[in-house]
C-alpha positions in Angstrom: -30.5 7.2 22.0 -29.2 5.5 19.1 -30.1 2.9 17.5 -28.0 0.2 14.9 -30.9 -0.9 13.0 -31.3 3.7 12.1 -27.1 3.2 12.2 -27.6 1.1 9.0 -30.1 2.5 7.7 -28.0 5.6 7.3 -24.8 4.0 6.1 -27.7 1.7 3.4 -28.6 5.4 2.1 -32.0 5.1 4.0 -33.9 8.3 5.1 -35.2 6.1 9.2 -32.7 7.3 11.1 -31.9 10.0 13.6 -29.9 12.6 14.1 -28.7 10.6 17.4 -28.3 7.5 14.9 -26.4 9.8 11.7 -23.6 11.0 15.1 -23.0 7.7 15.7 -22.9 6.4 12.4 -20.7 9.2 11.5 -17.5 8.2 14.5 -17.8 4.9 12.5 -17.6 6.4 9.6 -14.6 9.2 10.9 -12.8 5.5 12.1 -13.5 3.8 9.2 -14.8 5.2 6.2 -15.7 1.9 4.8 -18.4 0.1 6.6 -20.4 2.2 4.4 -18.8 0.3 1.5 -19.5 -3.2 3.5 -23.2 -2.5 3.9 -23.7 -1.1 0.6 -21.6 -4.8 -0.4 -23.8 -6.8 2.1 -27.1 -5.5 0.9 -26.1 -6.4 -2.6 -25.2 -10.4 -1.7 -28.4 -10.8 -0.3 -30.5 -10.3 -3.6 -27.5 -12.3 -5.6 -28.3 -14.7 -3.3 -32.2 -15.1 -2.4 -31.9 -15.2 -6.4 -30.4 -17.8 -6.9 -31.8 -20.3 -4.3 -35.1 -18.7 -5.9 -34.3 -18.4 -9.7 -31.7 -21.7 -9.8 -32.9 -23.7 -6.8 -36.5 -24.0 -6.3 -36.8 -22.2 -2.4 -39.7 -20.3 -2.0 -39.1 -20.5 1.5 -37.3 -17.9 3.2 -36.5 -17.7 7.3 -34.5 -14.2 7.9 -33.7 -13.3 11.5 -32.5 -10.4 12.6 -33.9 -8.5 9.5 -33.2 -4.7 9.6 -35.4 -1.7 8.5 -36.6 -2.9 5.6 -34.4 -0.9 3.2 -34.5 -1.4 -1.4 -34.4 -5.2 -3.0 -36.1 -7.2 0.4 -35.6 -11.1 0.8 -39.3 -11.1 0.0 -39.2 -8.0 -2.9 -36.3 -10.4 -4.4 -37.7 -14.3 -3.7 -40.9 -12.7 -4.5 -40.1 -11.2 -7.7 -39.2 -14.9 -9.2 -41.6 -16.5 -7.5 -45.3 -14.5 -6.3 -46.3 -17.9 -4.0 -43.0 -16.8 -2.1 -43.2 -17.4 1.6 -41.1 -14.6 4.3 -40.6 -14.7 7.7 -38.9 -11.6 9.0 -37.7 -11.7 12.8 -36.7 -9.1 15.0 -36.3 -8.1 18.6 -37.0 -4.2 18.1 -39.8 -2.7 18.1 -39.1 0.1 16.6 -37.6 -2.6 13.0 -41.5 -4.2 13.6 -43.2 -1.3 13.9 -41.7 -0.4 10.1 -42.0 -3.9 8.8 -45.5 -3.7 9.3 -45.9 -0.8 7.5 -43.4 -1.4 4.6 -43.3 -5.1 3.7 -46.7 -6.3 1.9 -46.7 -9.5 0.5 -47.7 -10.3 -3.0 -51.3 -11.2 -2.9 -50.0 -15.0 -3.8 -46.8 -14.9 -0.7 -46.8 -14.1 3.4 -44.4 -12.0 4.8 -45.4 -12.7 8.6 -43.3 -11.0 11.7 -42.1 -12.4 14.4 -40.6 -11.0 17.8 -38.1 -13.0 18.6 -33.8 -12.0 20.0 -32.2 -14.4 17.6 -30.6 -16.6 20.7 -33.9 -17.8 21.3 -33.8 -19.8 18.1 -37.0 -23.0 19.6 -39.8 -20.4 19.1 -38.3 -18.7 16.3 -39.1 -21.8 15.0 -42.4 -22.2 16.7 -43.5 -19.1 15.2 -42.5 -19.4 12.4 -44.2 -22.9 11.6 -47.0 -21.1 11.2 -46.2 -19.4 7.7 -44.2 -21.7 6.3 -44.3 -25.6 5.8 -41.1 -27.2 7.2 -40.9 -30.6 5.9 -39.9 -28.4 2.4 -36.6 -26.4 2.1 -36.0 -23.5 3.2 -33.5 -20.7 2.9 -32.1 -19.8 6.1 -30.9 -16.0 5.9 -29.2 -15.3 9.3 -27.1 -11.8 7.7 -25.1 -9.1 9.8 -26.7 -10.8 13.5 -24.2 -13.2 14.8 -21.7 -10.6 16.0 -24.2 -9.5 18.5 -24.0 -12.5 20.2 -20.9 -12.4 21.7 -20.3 -15.5 23.2 -18.8 -18.0 19.8 -20.0 -21.6 20.5 -23.5 -19.8 22.4 -24.0 -18.6 18.2 -22.5 -21.7 17.0 -24.8 -23.6 19.0 -27.9 -21.1 17.5 -26.8 -22.1 14.1 -26.8 -25.8 15.0 -29.7 -25.4 16.2 -32.2 -23.6 13.8 -30.2 -25.4 11.2 -31.6 -28.6 13.2 -34.8 -27.5 12.1 -34.7 -27.3 8.4 -34.7 -30.6 6.3 -32.9 -31.6 3.4 -32.3 -29.7 0.5 -32.6 -26.0 2.8 -30.1 -23.3 2.1 -28.4 -21.4 5.0 -27.5 -17.8 4.1 -24.6 -15.9 6.7 -23.4 -12.9 6.6 -21.2 -11.5 9.4 -18.3 -8.3 10.1 -14.8 -9.6 9.6 -11.6 -9.0 11.7 -10.0 -8.6 8.6 -9.1 -4.4 9.1 -7.2 -2.7 11.9 -9.7 0.7 10.8 -12.8 -1.9 11.0 -12.0 -3.4 14.8 -11.2 -0.2 16.3 -13.9 1.5 14.9 -16.3 -1.2 16.2 -14.4 -1.1 20.4 -15.6 2.9 20.0 -18.7 2.3 18.7 -19.0 -0.5 21.8 -17.5 2.2 24.3 -19.6 3.7 23.9 -22.7 1.8 25.3 -24.2 0.5 21.9 -25.3 -3.3 21.6 -21.9 -4.8 21.9 -20.9 -6.4 17.8 -17.9 -9.1 17.8 -15.9 -8.6 14.2 -15.6 -12.5 13.5 -12.6 -14.1 11.5 -13.1 -15.8 8.0 -11.9 -19.0 9.9 -15.0 -18.4 12.4 -16.8 -17.2 10.0 -17.1 -20.8 7.9 -17.3 -22.6 10.8 -21.4 -21.5 11.0 -21.3 -24.0 8.0 -19.9 -27.3 9.1 -21.3 -30.3 8.2 -23.2 -28.8 5.0 -22.3 -28.5 1.5 -20.9 -25.0 0.8 -21.7 -23.4 -3.2 -18.9 -21.8 -4.7 -16.9 -19.4 -3.9 -16.7 -20.9 -0.1 -16.8 -18.4 2.5 -15.3 -15.0 0.4 -15.9 -11.1 1.1 -19.6 -10.4 0.3 -18.7 -8.4 -2.5 -17.5 -11.1 -4.1 -19.7 -14.3 -4.0 -20.9 -14.5 -7.2 -19.8 -11.1 -8.3 -22.5 -9.0 -10.9 -22.1 -8.2 -14.6 -20.7 -5.2 -14.1 -17.6 -6.9 -12.7 -17.4 -8.9 -15.0 -13.5 -7.3 -16.5 -12.3 -6.8 -13.3 -12.4 -8.2 -9.1 -14.8 -6.8 -6.8 -13.2 -5.1 -4.2 -12.4 -7.0 -0.9 -14.3 -5.3 2.0 -14.1 -6.7 5.4 -17.8 -8.8 5.4 -17.3 -11.9 4.5 -20.5 -14.9 3.1 -21.1 -18.5 2.6 -24.5 -19.9 1.1 -24.5 -23.5 1.8 -26.7 -27.0 1.1 -28.3 -29.4 4.5 -27.2 -32.6 3.2 
């Protein structure tokens, strides 16, 4: 059976997938070729956001929920390249992901990497387990990238974010990204994917994604396509393409 984490790994150019995953990924690509660029731009956004928090905001603790299969520029690699003492907790409920994570996501001697087998729908359990590695009296970078689309009910998704944000102290940050309902091709491809018996994914309107940041202080440029959140210098002479995944980074006051 194809698996969402392996399909994303395929779209990102990784090697940890099977023929069934490639076939499922190709079906989506046939309807919406832009999914590969969405995936790559979302991954680049992760690196830029973690770099900003670690280098500019002094954050050296990260709680990464919905880790997915390791590729390049994983959260701990970016953070520990800036601060070797950074501590990272990865959360996923897929045993395949956890096996790969434990094998490949190794920490510096000064820092720490831990892994929690948990569903995003259990925020209290996540916080309890993460507290064994992270100090919740100091700022934390809460990473929720591409995970809330797996929670079909919007009010439930908002509640999950609210509980997690409520558990981290003032001065912490929420880094969030999800697929956006801004492309008919993406919506059609997602519907076909969901009808194929895979885990249901929901693309949300940009204003719904912005709702996850209610009560927080959004950093510039606000909620935008992932490609346009503080793009790298390679785009200095032109605007990056507007992909159909939206993101934001916000500070808890």
